[in-house]
Rosetta silent file (secondary structure, phi, psi, omega in degrees, C-alpha in Angstrom):
SEQUENCE: MEVRVDRDRCEANGVCVGIAPDIFELDDDEELIITAPVPPADREADVRSAIAQCPRAALTEH
SCORE:     score description
SCORE:     0.000 S_00000001
   1 L     0.000  140.799  170.537    0.036   -0.031    0.022 S_00000001
   2 L  -140.435  139.012 -177.808    1.043    3.477   -0.733 S_00000001
   3 E  -108.690  131.785  175.535   -0.983    6.688    0.145 S_00000001
   4 E  -127.642  159.699  179.279   -0.833    9.833   -1.975 S_00000001
   5 E  -121.138  130.873  173.529   -2.432   13.219   -1.694 S_00000001
   6 L   -91.496  107.177 -166.360   -3.892   15.243   -4.543 S_00000001
   7 L   -68.315  -26.866  179.029   -2.696   18.657   -3.504 S_00000001
   8 L   -69.343  -26.398 -171.991   -5.286   20.442   -5.865 S_00000001
   9 L   -95.463  -33.630 -176.201   -8.119   18.713   -3.836 S_00000001
  10 L   -65.213  131.342 -175.247   -6.692   18.918   -0.322 S_00000001
  11 L  -115.717   16.581 -178.604   -8.085   21.668    1.942 S_00000001
  12 L    46.781   45.048  172.316   -5.960   20.653    5.052 S_00000001
  13 L   -65.823  -27.551  170.661   -9.095   19.857    7.058 S_00000001
  14 L    93.942    1.373 -178.910   -6.960   17.594    9.179 S_00000001
  15 H   -54.957  -39.057 -178.282   -9.384   14.596    9.339 S_00000001
  16 H   -66.837  -44.016 -178.415   -6.578   12.259    8.333 S_00000001
  17 H   -60.909  -46.040  174.317   -4.282   13.690   11.029 S_00000001
  18 H   -50.577  -39.477 -176.946   -6.979   12.992   13.677 S_00000001
  19 H   -78.115  -40.320 -177.111   -7.199    9.495   12.484 S_00000001
  20 L  -144.605   75.187 -178.962   -3.537    8.553   11.854 S_00000001
  21 L   -68.105  -10.966  178.138   -1.300   11.358   13.322 S_00000001
  22 L   -88.333  -10.689 -178.796    1.739    9.173   12.948 S_00000001
  23 L  -107.773  -39.668 -175.523    1.164    9.016    9.118 S_00000001
  24 E  -117.156  147.051  172.721   -0.284   12.482    8.341 S_00000001
  25 E  -154.063  159.846  173.808    0.599   15.903    9.692 S_00000001
  26 E  -102.087  126.972  174.981   -0.002   19.525    8.757 S_00000001
  27 L   -78.540 -177.694 -172.465    3.068   21.825    8.357 S_00000001
  28 L   -64.541  -22.969  177.986    3.221   25.393    9.507 S_00000001
  29 L   -93.848   10.235 -175.124    1.721   26.408    6.111 S_00000001
  30 L    55.372   39.430  168.933   -1.216   23.925    6.592 S_00000001
  31 L   -93.882  140.467 -177.542    0.074   21.792    3.910 S_00000001
  32 E   -80.929  140.449  178.454   -0.448   18.065    4.370 S_00000001
  33 E  -114.975  119.862  173.240    2.651   15.927    4.989 S_00000001
  34 E   -97.800  105.313 -172.431    2.517   12.215    4.571 S_00000001
  35 L   -78.560  -19.978  175.979    5.294   11.189    6.902 S_00000001
  36 L  -144.027   78.193 -178.474    5.005    7.513    5.897 S_00000001
  37 L   -56.183  -18.381  168.249    3.728    7.178    2.362 S_00000001
  38 L  -120.006   97.824 -175.775    4.054    3.373    2.656 S_00000001
  39 L   -79.182  159.254  177.033    2.669    2.856    6.115 S_00000001
  40 L   -61.006  149.899 -177.906    3.424   -0.196    8.233 S_00000001
  41 H   -49.852  -32.088 -173.431    1.087   -3.087    7.812 S_00000001
  42 H   -83.622    1.715 -179.940   -0.325   -2.621   11.300 S_00000001
  43 H  -115.135   -9.198 -174.604   -1.479    1.066   10.369 S_00000001
  44 H   -62.955  -32.595 -179.068   -3.128    0.309    7.042 S_00000001
  45 H   -63.285  -44.647  173.925   -6.584   -0.066    8.471 S_00000001
  46 H   -66.077  -33.066  177.010   -6.393    3.524    9.910 S_00000001
  47 H   -68.080  -40.450  178.626   -4.810    4.880    6.755 S_00000001
  48 H   -65.747  -39.908  172.601   -7.754    3.337    4.774 S_00000001
  49 H   -57.994  -42.356  177.462  -10.132    4.973    7.209 S_00000001
  50 H   -66.778  -37.587  176.527   -8.446    8.284    6.657 S_00000001
  51 H   -60.367  -50.109 -171.354   -8.794    7.885    2.928 S_00000001
  52 H   -69.034  -23.818 -176.367  -12.383    6.982    3.152 S_00000001
  53 H  -102.765   -0.433  176.776  -13.239    9.860    5.454 S_00000001
  54 L   -58.142  122.631 -176.064  -11.342   12.642    3.649 S_00000001
  55 L   -71.328  -19.951  179.392  -13.968   15.262    2.980 S_00000001
  56 L  -105.422    3.381 -179.680  -12.413   16.290   -0.363 S_00000001
  57 L    57.252   38.777 -174.111  -11.428   12.773   -1.489 S_00000001
  58 L   -86.284  -13.051 -172.662   -7.948   14.061   -1.713 S_00000001
  59 E  -107.478  139.440  179.393   -6.204   10.786   -0.458 S_00000001
  60 E  -143.474  150.439  178.543   -5.889    7.782   -2.638 S_00000001
  61 E  -102.569  132.553  178.714   -4.321    4.304   -2.143 S_00000001
  62 L  -122.423    0.000    0.000   -2.018    2.943   -4.758 S_00000001
């Protein structure tokens, strides 16, 4: 699994950060940073939840 963000769609709502703060974070400019684009296997369920709950559908799994 690899997670990616579509920067044109992302509004930095932070839903993903709330679900998986060890994978996603917002920088000082409120840009989404994916700290682990290939998350550990034990974090995949939360990453999939973050993808599903993104209000702008800006996150995708590849």
